[in-house]
C-alpha positions as CSV (number, residue, x, y, z in Angstrom):
1,X,-95.3,30.2,-7.8
2,X,-94.1,30.3,-11.4
3,X,-97.7,30.7,-12.6
4,X,-97.8,34.1,-10.7
5,X,-94.9,35.6,-12.7
6,X,-96.2,37.5,-15.7
7,X,-93.7,40.4,-15.5
8,X,-90.6,41.4,-13.5
9,X,-92.9,43.5,-11.3
10,X,-94.3,40.2,-9.8
11,X,-90.9,39.5,-8.2
12,X,-91.0,42.6,-6.0
13,X,-92.2,41.9,-2.4
14,X,-91.2,38.3,-2.5
15,X,-89.0,36.9,0.3
16,X,-85.7,35.3,-0.4
17,X,-87.2,32.0,0.6
18,X,-90.0,32.4,-1.9
19,X,-87.5,33.4,-4.6
20,X,-85.4,30.3,-3.9
21,X,-88.6,28.2,-4.3
22,X,-89.3,30.1,-7.6
23,X,-85.7,29.2,-8.7
24,X,-86.4,25.5,-8.1
25,X,-89.6,25.7,-10.1
26,X,-87.9,27.5,-13.0
27,X,-85.2,24.8,-13.2
28,X,-87.8,22.0,-13.2
29,X,-89.8,23.9,-15.9
30,X,-86.6,24.4,-18.1
31,X,-85.7,20.7,-17.9
32,X,-89.2,19.7,-18.8
33,X,-89.7,22.1,-21.7
34,X,-86.3,22.2,-23.2
35,X,-86.1,18.4,-23.1
36,X,-89.1,18.3,-25.4
37,X,-88.1,21.0,-27.9
38,X,-84.3,21.1,-27.7
39,X,-82.4,24.2,-26.9
40,X,-79.7,25.6,-24.7
41,X,-80.3,23.9,-21.4
42,X,-77.0,24.0,-19.5
43,X,-76.4,27.8,-19.7
44,X,-79.9,28.7,-18.5
45,X,-79.9,26.3,-15.6
46,X,-76.8,28.1,-14.4
47,X,-78.2,31.7,-14.4
48,X,-81.6,31.2,-12.7
49,X,-80.8,33.1,-9.4
50,X,-78.7,35.6,-11.2
51,X,-81.5,36.5,-13.6
52,X,-84.0,36.7,-10.8
53,X,-81.7,39.1,-9.0
54,X,-81.1,41.2,-12.1
55,X,-84.8,41.7,-12.5
56,X,-85.3,42.6,-8.9
57,X,-82.6,45.3,-8.8
58,X,-83.1,46.7,-12.3
59,X,-86.3,47.9,-13.9
60,X,-86.6,46.3,-17.4
61,X,-87.3,47.6,-20.0
62,X,-86.6,51.1,-18.6
63,X,-83.2,49.7,-17.6
64,X,-81.8,48.0,-20.7
65,X,-80.7,44.3,-20.3
66,X,-78.3,42.9,-22.8
67,X,-77.4,39.2,-23.0
68,X,-74.1,37.9,-24.4
69,X,-74.6,35.3,-25.6
70,X,-78.4,35.3,-26.1
71,X,-78.7,31.7,-25.4
72,X,-78.6,32.6,-21.7
73,X,-81.9,34.4,-21.9
74,X,-84.5,31.7,-21.3
75,X,-85.0,32.7,-17.6
76,X,-85.3,36.3,-18.7
77,X,-88.0,35.2,-21.1
78,X,-89.8,33.4,-18.3
79,X,-89.7,36.4,-15.9
80,X,-90.9,38.7,-18.7
81,X,-94.2,36.8,-19.2
82,X,-93.3,34.2,-21.8
83,X,-93.4,31.0,-19.8
84,X,-96.7,30.0,-21.5
85,X,-94.9,30.0,-24.9
86,X,-92.1,27.5,-24.1
87,X,-94.0,24.6,-25.6
88,X,-93.1,26.2,-29.0
89,X,-89.5,27.1,-28.1
90,X,-87.5,27.3,-31.3
91,X,-90.4,26.1,-33.4
92,X,-91.9,27.8,-36.4
93,X,-94.3,30.5,-35.2
94,X,-93.1,30.0,-31.6
95,X,-90.6,31.9,-29.4
96,X,-87.0,32.2,-30.3
97,X,-84.1,30.6,-28.5
98,X,-82.5,34.0,-28.3
99,X,-83.8,37.5,-27.5
100,X,-86.3,38.7,-30.1
101,X,-87.6,42.3,-30.4
102,X,-90.8,41.0,-32.0
103,X,-91.6,39.0,-28.9
104,X,-91.0,41.5,-26.1
105,X,-90.0,45.1,-25.3
106,X,-87.6,43.5,-22.8
107,X,-85.4,42.1,-25.6
108,X,-82.7,44.1,-27.4
109,X,-80.0,42.2,-29.2
110,X,-81.1,39.5,-31.7
111,X,-77.6,38.8,-33.1
112,X,-76.4,36.0,-30.8
113,X,-72.7,35.8,-31.8
114,X,-70.6,35.9,-28.6
115,X,-68.5,38.8,-27.3
116,X,-70.6,41.6,-28.9
117,X,-72.9,42.7,-26.0
118,X,-70.3,45.0,-24.4
119,X,-70.0,47.1,-27.6
120,X,-73.8,47.4,-27.6
121,X,-73.7,48.4,-23.9
122,X,-71.1,51.0,-24.6
123,X,-73.2,52.5,-27.4
124,X,-76.5,52.6,-25.5
125,X,-74.9,54.0,-22.3
126,X,-73.1,56.6,-24.4
127,X,-76.4,57.6,-26.0
128,X,-78.0,58.0,-22.6
129,X,-75.1,60.2,-21.5
130,X,-75.3,62.4,-24.6
131,X,-79.1,62.8,-24.2
132,X,-78.7,63.5,-20.5
133,X,-80.9,60.6,-19.5
134,X,-80.0,59.9,-15.9
135,X,-82.7,57.5,-14.8
136,X,-81.8,54.6,-17.0
137,X,-79.1,52.0,-16.6
138,X,-77.6,49.5,-19.0
139,X,-76.9,46.0,-17.7
140,X,-74.8,43.6,-19.8
141,X,-74.6,39.9,-18.8
142,X,-71.5,38.4,-20.4
143,X,-69.7,35.2,-19.9
144,X,-70.1,31.6,-21.1
145,X,-66.7,32.1,-22.8
146,X,-67.5,35.6,-24.2
147,X,-64.4,37.2,-22.5
148,X,-62.2,35.0,-24.6
149,X,-63.3,37.0,-27.6
150,X,-61.2,40.1,-28.6
151,X,-64.2,42.2,-29.3
152,X,-65.2,42.1,-25.6
153,X,-61.8,43.5,-24.6
154,X,-62.0,46.3,-27.3
155,X,-65.3,47.3,-25.7
156,X,-64.0,47.1,-22.1
157,X,-61.1,49.4,-23.1
158,X,-63.6,52.0,-24.4
159,X,-66.0,51.6,-21.5
160,X,-63.2,52.1,-18.9
161,X,-62.2,55.3,-20.7
162,X,-65.4,57.0,-19.7
163,X,-66.2,57.0,-16.0
164,X,-69.6,58.5,-16.3
165,X,-71.4,55.8,-18.3
166,X,-74.5,54.3,-16.5
167,X,-73.3,50.8,-17.1
168,X,-73.1,47.6,-15.1
169,X,-71.3,44.6,-16.5
170,X,-72.0,41.2,-15.0
171,X,-69.5,38.5,-15.7
172,X,-71.1,35.1,-15.4
173,X,-68.1,33.0,-14.7
174,X,-68.9,29.3,-15.0
175,X,-65.6,28.2,-16.5
176,X,-67.4,26.9,-19.6
177,X,-68.5,28.1,-23.0
178,X,-69.3,25.2,-25.3
179,X,-66.3,23.4,-23.7
180,X,-64.0,24.3,-20.8
181,X,-63.1,28.0,-21.5
182,X,-59.6,28.5,-22.9
183,X,-57.0,31.2,-22.4
184,X,-55.2,33.4,-19.9
185,X,-58.4,35.3,-18.9
186,X,-60.3,32.1,-18.2
187,X,-57.4,30.8,-16.2
188,X,-57.3,34.0,-14.1
189,X,-61.0,33.9,-13.4
190,X,-61.1,30.2,-12.6
191,X,-58.5,30.6,-9.9
192,X,-61.1,32.3,-7.7
193,X,-62.9,29.1,-7.2
194,X,-60.0,27.7,-5.2
195,X,-59.8,30.7,-2.8
196,X,-60.3,29.8,0.8
197,X,-58.1,32.6,2.0
198,X,-55.9,35.3,0.4
199,X,-52.6,33.7,1.3
200,X,-53.6,30.4,-0.1
201,X,-54.7,32.2,-3.2
202,X,-51.4,34.0,-3.3
203,X,-49.4,30.8,-3.0
204,X,-51.5,29.2,-5.7
205,X,-51.0,32.1,-8.0
206,X,-47.3,32.2,-7.7
207,X,-47.1,28.6,-8.9
208,X,-49.5,29.3,-11.8
209,X,-47.6,32.2,-13.1
210,X,-44.5,30.1,-13.5
211,X,-46.5,27.9,-15.8
212,X,-48.6,30.6,-17.6
213,X,-48.7,30.0,-21.3
214,X,-46.7,32.3,-23.6
215,X,-49.8,34.4,-24.5
216,X,-50.9,34.9,-20.9
217,X,-47.7,35.7,-19.1
218,X,-46.9,39.0,-20.8
219,X,-50.4,40.2,-20.0
220,X,-49.9,39.5,-16.3
221,X,-46.4,40.9,-16.2
222,X,-47.2,44.1,-18.1
223,X,-50.5,44.9,-16.4
224,X,-49.7,43.9,-12.9
225,X,-46.2,42.6,-12.2
226,X,-44.1,45.5,-13.3
227,X,-46.3,48.1,-11.6
228,X,-47.4,46.4,-8.4
229,X,-45.4,43.3,-7.8
230,X,-46.3,39.7,-7.3
231,X,-48.9,40.2,-4.6
232,X,-51.2,42.3,-6.8
233,X,-50.8,40.0,-9.8
234,X,-53.1,37.5,-8.2
235,X,-55.5,39.9,-6.5
236,X,-59.0,39.2,-7.8
237,X,-59.8,42.7,-8.9
238,X,-56.4,43.5,-10.4
239,X,-57.1,42.6,-14.0
240,X,-60.2,44.8,-14.3
241,X,-59.3,47.7,-12.1
242,X,-56.1,48.1,-14.0
243,X,-58.3,48.7,-17.0
244,X,-60.1,51.4,-15.0
245,X,-63.2,49.4,-14.1
246,X,-64.6,49.2,-10.6
247,X,-64.7,45.5,-9.6
248,X,-67.2,43.8,-7.2
249,X,-66.8,40.2,-6.4
250,X,-66.5,37.3,-6.7
251,X,-70.2,36.7,-5.7
252,X,-71.9,33.4,-5.3
253,X,-74.2,33.2,-8.3
254,X,-76.7,31.0,-6.6
255,X,-77.2,33.2,-3.6
256,X,-80.0,35.7,-4.5
257,X,-79.4,37.9,-1.5
258,X,-75.6,38.2,-2.2
259,X,-76.2,38.9,-5.9
260,X,-78.7,41.6,-5.0
261,X,-76.4,43.3,-2.6
262,X,-73.6,43.4,-5.3
263,X,-75.9,44.6,-8.0
264,X,-77.4,47.3,-5.7
265,X,-73.9,48.6,-5.0
266,X,-73.1,48.6,-8.7
267,X,-76.3,50.4,-9.7
268,X,-75.7,53.2,-7.3
269,X,-72.0,53.7,-8.0
270,X,-72.4,56.2,-10.8
271,X,-69.7,54.8,-13.1
272,X,-69.0,51.6,-15.0
273,X,-68.8,48.6,-12.6
274,X,-68.0,45.0,-13.2
275,X,-69.7,42.4,-11.0
276,X,-68.0,39.0,-11.0
277,X,-70.5,36.2,-10.4
278,X,-69.5,32.5,-9.9
279,X,-72.1,30.1,-11.3
280,X,-72.4,26.4,-12.0
281,X,-73.5,25.6,-15.6
282,X,-76.3,23.1,-15.6
283,X,-77.0,23.5,-11.9
284,X,-79.9,21.4,-10.6
285,X,-79.8,18.8,-13.4
286,X,-77.3,16.1,-12.8
287,X,-76.7,15.0,-16.4
288,X,-75.9,18.6,-17.3
289,X,-73.5,19.1,-14.4
290,X,-71.6,15.9,-14.8
291,X,-69.0,15.0,-17.4
292,X,-71.3,15.6,-20.3
293,X,-71.6,19.3,-19.6
294,X,-70.5,20.2,-23.1
295,X,-73.2,18.1,-24.6
296,X,-75.8,19.9,-22.4
297,X,-74.8,23.3,-23.6
298,X,-77.4,22.7,-26.3
299,X,-79.6,19.6,-26.5
300,X,-82.0,18.0,-28.9
301,X,-85.1,16.2,-27.7
302,X,-84.0,14.2,-24.6
303,X,-85.3,12.2,-21.7
304,X,-85.8,14.8,-18.9
305,X,-84.6,12.4,-16.3
306,X,-81.5,10.9,-17.9
307,X,-80.7,13.5,-20.5
308,X,-80.3,10.8,-23.1
309,X,-81.6,11.5,-26.7
310,X,-85.0,9.9,-27.4
311,X,-84.3,9.3,-31.0
312,X,-81.5,7.3,-32.5
313,X,-79.0,9.7,-34.1
314,X,-78.1,9.1,-37.7
315,X,-74.5,9.6,-39.0
316,X,-73.8,13.3,-39.2
317,X,-71.7,15.3,-41.6
318,X,-69.7,16.4,-38.6
319,X,-68.8,12.8,-37.5
320,X,-67.6,11.9,-41.0
321,X,-65.4,14.9,-41.1
322,X,-64.1,14.1,-37.6
323,X,-63.2,10.5,-38.6
324,X,-61.5,11.4,-41.8
325,X,-59.5,14.2,-40.3
326,X,-58.0,11.8,-37.7
327,X,-57.2,9.4,-40.6
328,X,-55.4,12.2,-42.5
329,X,-53.7,13.4,-39.3
330,X,-52.3,9.9,-38.7
331,X,-50.6,10.1,-42.2
332,X,-49.6,13.8,-42.0
333,X,-47.5,15.0,-39.1
334,X,-47.8,18.6,-40.5
335,X,-51.6,18.6,-40.1
336,X,-52.9,20.6,-37.2
337,X,-56.5,21.6,-36.1
338,X,-57.8,24.9,-34.8
339,X,-61.2,25.7,-33.5
340,X,-62.9,28.6,-31.6
341,X,-64.2,27.1,-28.4
342,X,-66.1,24.4,-30.3
343,X,-64.1,21.3,-30.1
344,X,-67.1,19.0,-29.7
345,X,-69.6,20.7,-32.0
346,X,-67.2,20.8,-34.9
347,X,-65.9,17.2,-34.3
348,X,-62.3,18.2,-33.4
349,X,-62.6,16.6,-30.0
350,X,-61.7,13.3,-31.7
351,X,-58.6,14.8,-33.3
352,X,-57.6,16.4,-30.0
353,X,-57.7,13.0,-28.3
354,X,-55.5,11.5,-31.0
355,X,-53.2,14.5,-31.4
356,X,-53.4,16.8,-28.3
357,X,-50.2,18.7,-29.2
358,X,-51.6,19.5,-32.7
359,X,-55.0,20.8,-31.6
360,X,-55.6,24.4,-30.7
361,X,-58.7,25.7,-29.1
362,X,-58.3,29.5,-29.2
363,X,-61.5,30.4,-27.4
364,X,-64.2,32.5,-29.0
365,X,-61.7,34.2,-31.3
366,X,-62.3,33.4,-34.9
367,X,-60.2,36.3,-36.1
368,X,-57.2,35.0,-34.1
369,X,-57.8,31.5,-35.3
370,X,-57.6,32.5,-39.0
371,X,-54.5,34.8,-38.6
372,X,-52.8,32.2,-36.4
373,X,-53.4,29.6,-39.0
374,X,-51.7,31.8,-41.6
375,X,-48.7,31.9,-39.3
376,X,-48.6,28.2,-38.9
377,X,-48.8,27.7,-42.7
378,X,-45.9,30.0,-43.1
379,X,-43.9,27.9,-40.7
380,X,-44.6,24.7,-42.6
381,X,-47.8,23.2,-41.1
382,X,-51.2,22.7,-42.8
383,X,-53.9,24.1,-40.4
384,X,-57.5,22.9,-40.6
385,X,-59.7,25.6,-39.1
386,X,-63.1,24.2,-38.2
387,X,-65.9,26.6,-37.3
388,X,-69.6,27.0,-38.0
389,X,-70.3,28.8,-41.3
390,X,-72.0,31.7,-39.6
391,X,-68.9,32.3,-37.4
392,X,-66.5,32.6,-40.3
393,X,-68.3,35.9,-41.1
394,X,-66.5,37.4,-38.1
395,X,-63.0,36.5,-39.5
396,X,-63.5,37.6,-43.1
397,X,-60.8,40.2,-42.9
398,X,-58.3,37.6,-41.7
399,X,-59.4,35.2,-44.4
400,X,-58.9,37.8,-47.0
401,X,-55.8,39.7,-45.9
402,X,-53.9,37.3,-43.6
403,X,-54.6,34.0,-45.3
404,X,-55.5,34.6,-49.0
405,X,-53.2,37.6,-49.6
406,X,-50.3,35.5,-48.3
407,X,-51.3,32.3,-50.3
408,X,-51.4,30.4,-47.0
409,X,-52.1,26.7,-47.2
410,X,-55.0,26.7,-44.7
411,X,-58.1,24.6,-45.0
412,X,-61.3,26.1,-43.6
413,X,-64.0,23.6,-42.8
414,X,-67.5,25.1,-42.4
415,X,-70.0,23.1,-40.4
416,X,-73.7,24.1,-40.4
417,X,-73.3,25.7,-43.9
418,X,-76.6,26.7,-45.6
419,X,-79.9,26.9,-43.8
420,X,-79.7,25.7,-40.2
421,X,-83.1,26.8,-38.9
422,X,-83.8,26.4,-35.2
423,X,-81.3,28.9,-33.9
424,X,-82.7,31.7,-36.1
425,X,-81.3,34.3,-38.5
426,X,-77.9,34.9,-36.9
427,X,-77.0,31.2,-37.1
428,X,-77.9,30.4,-40.7
429,X,-74.8,29.7,-42.7
430,X,-76.1,31.2,-46.0
431,X,-73.4,33.8,-46.7
432,X,-70.2,31.8,-47.1
433,X,-70.5,31.0,-50.8
434,X,-71.1,34.7,-51.7
435,X,-68.3,35.9,-49.3
436,X,-65.8,33.4,-50.4
437,X,-66.5,34.2,-54.0
438,X,-64.7,37.6,-53.7
439,X,-61.5,36.2,-52.1
440,X,-58.7,35.9,-54.6
441,X,-57.0,32.5,-54.7
442,X,-59.5,30.7,-52.4
443,X,-60.7,27.3,-53.6
444,X,-64.1,26.2,-52.4
445,X,-65.5,22.6,-52.3
446,X,-69.0,21.5,-51.5
447,X,-69.4,17.8,-51.0
448,X,-72.7,16.2,-51.9
449,X,-72.4,13.2,-49.6
450,X,-70.1,11.5,-47.1
451,X,-67.9,9.8,-49.6
452,X,-67.2,13.2,-51.3
453,X,-66.6,14.8,-48.0
454,X,-63.8,12.4,-47.3
455,X,-62.5,12.8,-50.8
456,X,-62.6,16.6,-50.9
457,X,-61.1,17.0,-47.4
458,X,-58.1,15.0,-48.6
459,X,-57.9,17.1,-51.8
460,X,-58.2,20.3,-49.8
461,X,-55.5,19.4,-47.3
462,X,-53.1,18.5,-50.1
463,X,-53.2,22.0,-51.4
464,X,-50.5,24.1,-49.9
465,X,-50.1,27.0,-52.3
466,X,-53.2,28.8,-51.2
467,X,-56.3,28.5,-49.0
468,X,-59.1,26.0,-49.4
469,X,-62.6,26.0,-47.9
470,X,-64.9,23.0,-47.5
471,X,-68.6,23.4,-46.5
472,X,-71.3,21.0,-45.4
473,X,-74.7,21.4,-43.7
474,X,-76.2,20.6,-40.3
475,X,-77.6,17.2,-39.5
476,X,-77.6,13.7,-40.9
477,X,-75.5,12.9,-44.0
478,X,-77.5,11.7,-47.0
479,X,-76.9,8.4,-48.7
480,X,-74.0,8.4,-51.1
481,X,-74.9,9.4,-54.6
482,X,-72.3,7.9,-57.0
483,X,-71.6,9.5,-60.3
484,X,-71.8,7.4,-63.4
485,X,-69.2,9.7,-65.0
486,X,-66.5,12.2,-64.0
487,X,-65.6,14.6,-66.8
488,X,-62.7,17.0,-66.1
489,X,-63.5,17.0,-62.4
490,X,-67.2,17.4,-62.8
491,X,-69.5,14.5,-61.7
492,X,-72.5,13.6,-63.8
493,X,-75.2,12.3,-61.5
494,X,-78.2,12.1,-63.9
495,X,-78.7,12.4,-67.6
496,X,-81.9,13.1,-69.5
497,X,-82.4,11.8,-73.0
498,X,-82.7,15.3,-74.5
499,X,-80.5,18.4,-73.9
500,X,-83.1,20.7,-72.4
501,X,-81.6,21.7,-69.0
502,X,-78.1,21.4,-67.4
503,X,-78.9,21.3,-63.7
504,X,-75.9,22.3,-61.5
505,X,-76.3,21.0,-58.0
506,X,-74.2,22.6,-55.3
507,X,-73.2,20.4,-52.3
508,X,-75.7,18.5,-50.2
509,X,-78.8,19.3,-52.3
510,X,-77.8,16.7,-54.9
511,X,-80.5,14.2,-53.8
512,X,-83.2,16.9,-54.3
513,X,-81.8,17.8,-57.7
514,X,-81.6,14.2,-58.9
515,X,-85.2,13.4,-57.7
516,X,-86.5,16.6,-59.3
517,X,-84.7,15.7,-62.6
518,X,-86.4,12.3,-62.5
519,X,-89.8,13.8,-62.1
520,X,-89.2,16.4,-64.8
521,X,-88.2,13.5,-67.1
522,X,-91.5,11.9,-66.5
523,X,-93.1,15.1,-67.8
524,X,-91.0,15.1,-70.9
525,X,-88.1,17.4,-69.9
526,X,-84.6,16.2,-70.4
527,X,-82.4,17.3,-67.4
528,X,-78.7,16.4,-66.8
529,X,-77.6,16.9,-63.2
530,X,-74.0,17.6,-62.5
531,X,-72.0,18.2,-59.3
532,X,-69.0,20.5,-59.8
533,X,-67.4,19.4,-56.5
534,X,-65.2,22.4,-56.5
535,X,-67.4,25.5,-57.0
536,X,-64.6,28.0,-56.9
537,X,-62.9,28.6,-59.2
538,X,-65.4,27.3,-61.7
539,X,-63.9,24.8,-64.2
540,X,-63.7,26.4,-67.7
541,X,-65.0,23.0,-69.1
542,X,-68.4,24.0,-67.7
543,X,-68.7,26.4,-70.6
544,X,-68.4,23.8,-73.3
545,X,-70.6,21.4,-71.4
546,X,-73.4,24.0,-70.9
547,X,-73.2,25.0,-74.6
548,X,-75.1,21.9,-75.5
549,X,-78.1,22.8,-73.5
550,X,-81.0,25.2,-73.9
551,X,-80.6,26.6,-70.3
552,X,-78.7,26.1,-67.1
553,X,-80.3,25.9,-63.6
554,X,-78.3,26.2,-60.4
555,X,-79.4,24.9,-57.0
556,X,-77.6,26.1,-54.0
557,X,-78.3,26.6,-50.2
558,X,-76.6,30.0,-50.0
559,X,-77.9,33.4,-50.9
560,X,-78.8,33.9,-54.6
561,X,-77.2,37.3,-54.7
562,X,-73.5,36.8,-55.4
563,X,-73.8,33.1,-55.2
564,X,-72.7,30.3,-57.6
565,X,-75.5,31.0,-60.1
566,X,-74.2,34.6,-60.4
567,X,-70.6,33.4,-60.8
568,X,-71.6,30.9,-63.5
569,X,-73.5,33.7,-65.3
570,X,-70.3,35.8,-65.2
571,X,-68.2,32.9,-66.6
572,X,-70.6,32.5,-69.5
573,X,-70.5,36.2,-70.3
574,X,-66.7,36.1,-70.3
575,X,-66.8,33.3,-72.9
576,X,-69.6,34.8,-75.0
577,X,-72.0,31.9,-74.2
578,X,-75.5,33.1,-74.8
579,X,-77.6,30.9,-72.5
580,X,-80.0,31.8,-69.7
581,X,-79.0,30.9,-66.1
582,X,-81.8,30.3,-63.6
583,X,-81.2,30.3,-59.9
584,X,-82.8,28.3,-57.1
585,X,-81.3,29.5,-53.9
586,X,-81.9,31.4,-50.7
587,X,-83.4,34.9,-51.0
588,X,-81.4,37.8,-49.6
589,X,-83.3,38.2,-46.3
590,X,-83.2,37.0,-42.7
591,X,-85.3,34.0,-41.7
592,X,-87.0,33.5,-38.4
593,X,-86.3,30.3,-36.5
594,X,-87.9,27.1,-37.9
595,X,-86.9,23.6,-38.9
596,X,-84.6,23.5,-41.9
597,X,-87.2,21.6,-43.9
598,X,-89.8,24.2,-43.1
599,X,-87.5,27.1,-44.4
600,X,-86.7,25.1,-47.5
601,X,-90.4,24.7,-48.1
602,X,-91.0,28.4,-47.6
603,X,-88.3,29.4,-50.1
604,X,-89.2,26.8,-52.7
605,X,-86.3,24.3,-52.3
606,X,-88.4,21.2,-52.5
607,X,-88.6,18.5,-55.1
608,X,-92.1,19.5,-56.1
609,X,-91.3,23.2,-56.5
610,X,-88.1,22.6,-58.4
611,X,-89.8,20.1,-60.7
612,X,-92.4,22.7,-61.6
613,X,-89.7,25.2,-62.3
614,X,-87.7,22.8,-64.5
615,X,-90.8,22.1,-66.6
616,X,-91.6,25.7,-66.9
617,X,-88.1,26.8,-67.8
618,X,-87.8,24.1,-70.4
619,X,-90.6,25.6,-72.4
620,X,-89.0,29.0,-72.4
621,X,-86.6,29.6,-75.3
622,X,-83.2,31.2,-74.7
623,X,-84.3,34.2,-76.8
624,X,-86.9,35.1,-74.2
625,X,-84.3,36.0,-71.7
626,X,-81.4,38.4,-71.7
627,X,-78.0,36.8,-72.1
628,X,-76.4,35.9,-68.7
629,X,-79.5,36.5,-66.6
630,X,-80.1,34.8,-63.3
631,X,-83.7,34.0,-62.7
632,X,-84.5,33.2,-59.1
633,X,-87.3,30.9,-57.9
634,X,-90.5,31.9,-56.1
635,X,-91.7,29.7,-53.2
636,X,-94.6,28.5,-55.4
637,X,-92.1,27.2,-58.0
638,X,-92.6,30.0,-60.5
639,X,-89.8,32.3,-61.6
640,X,-89.3,35.9,-60.5
641,X,-89.2,38.4,-63.2
642,X,-85.8,38.2,-64.8
643,X,-83.1,40.3,-63.3
644,X,-79.5,40.8,-64.5
645,X,-76.5,40.4,-62.3
């Protein structure tokens, strides 16, 4: 039956028995395809019937469908004619793992950071209202932890203030985001699974309220208890109807008929409606449902039957960080760990097992994580906030004005820094070096290998008079690259016989830098490769070291604009050092999904391209360039026309 589905229109006229058969086929298809390519398997297995019902009741793209987060959109892609493209899911030139406007008119939001779809929904529905468009609806599918993010509640507050918006909100309640969903809201929703009768639910709720965490209890008491009394505190619709939203549910998220009935009511209501749907993440695939559900949120290439990885996994940067943090935690009772719904992916699950009372999972709430860390530091703790690099973008205000302004001793650990690849433009961690460069007092470390990761993590957590940040990339850690000399904190990794080029390698690209330097040497160019270790603030000793060379080249896996090369150029100008600075980094643009190595090849971060540039730059005298310029690299290894920063 799946072969007959080329558009949502093909779903019309099907019986519910046929639709259930289709749901079974879709699950088998997802397990087969995603096991081969990798991707977000668990979330999509859980929304098969729900997505079918959405496309039966609403008319996409006339009715606008928004996915929060976008990794729940695989079934939507299948139903909108893209099943044939799943062999190339998340591959270069293939379809994205998230909605993509270039793929289909049915896709809208490409930014797949959680908790943002309701703001989009409010904006689109408001535009329809202003333009007096009455025959289009906006449907936002949220869940998978998104309601633990404060931005979602800001949007709900504004949606509820306008009872004429053509908007339907579907809460996919599966009690899991990456890991079991955290917080008072999640606790409230999860209670509905235990409801076999209202009185039983009421008795359960009374007991829960007595144990509600400090954060959750005032919400319940203020919104419900004072106004309505204990009975309405535990009523399923109470939380949302007190906000002014019509509530429908809970609905069995695997019963297509029941979902359709609920969505039809919501569609015809004429005001914002919230439909609460209970689903099972990973449904239909035993390995994804069982105790490894967090692992099956997103998978690599796995055996479709057992769910076990087909290739032996190498030691990852994340695992080394995880091990070392536990070691430091055993020595430091003041050390605490904070994450935003990503205990496993950031490696903090190991710290939680060792020190459960010192581990805080705040849900998808990076802003809260950073500000809370500032409070903990004020009270005498040293928090380690572990998030993906791309998600720190969301907490920049808190990093700047809650942590740095108050000189808080907080260590931010950024996993997946630099180019990540497969998950597309919203998940690359290429902005942190530029953003952190404008935060006063923030010290930034970029370890080149596992040994330096352990070393720099200890150094960072020993700093308590201001914030520190440590970044490392996705994937397997490279072999340790020992320095043959450390001069005033700067590691010298390779030294050419002549003083042609000082090559500054930032973080995990050191192996590429050393190999390129070796190849350049064979072509008669003397290159010295150094690792600053701490890239912010820059050591003043770099000025005297660079003064002995004809030019400086900087290799970094962040954006060139405002990155380390630009900062070095500014340092040299401040000290009247007349030497050209060349940049090899990431261009200021968004990159489509592809393997990390493929993107590096595209932008010229390969040994061959860098070697050609080193040789070319060595033949250019300093007088040919303006003082303090940063010259970026073309993908073919040639230099862009010089530009001044």
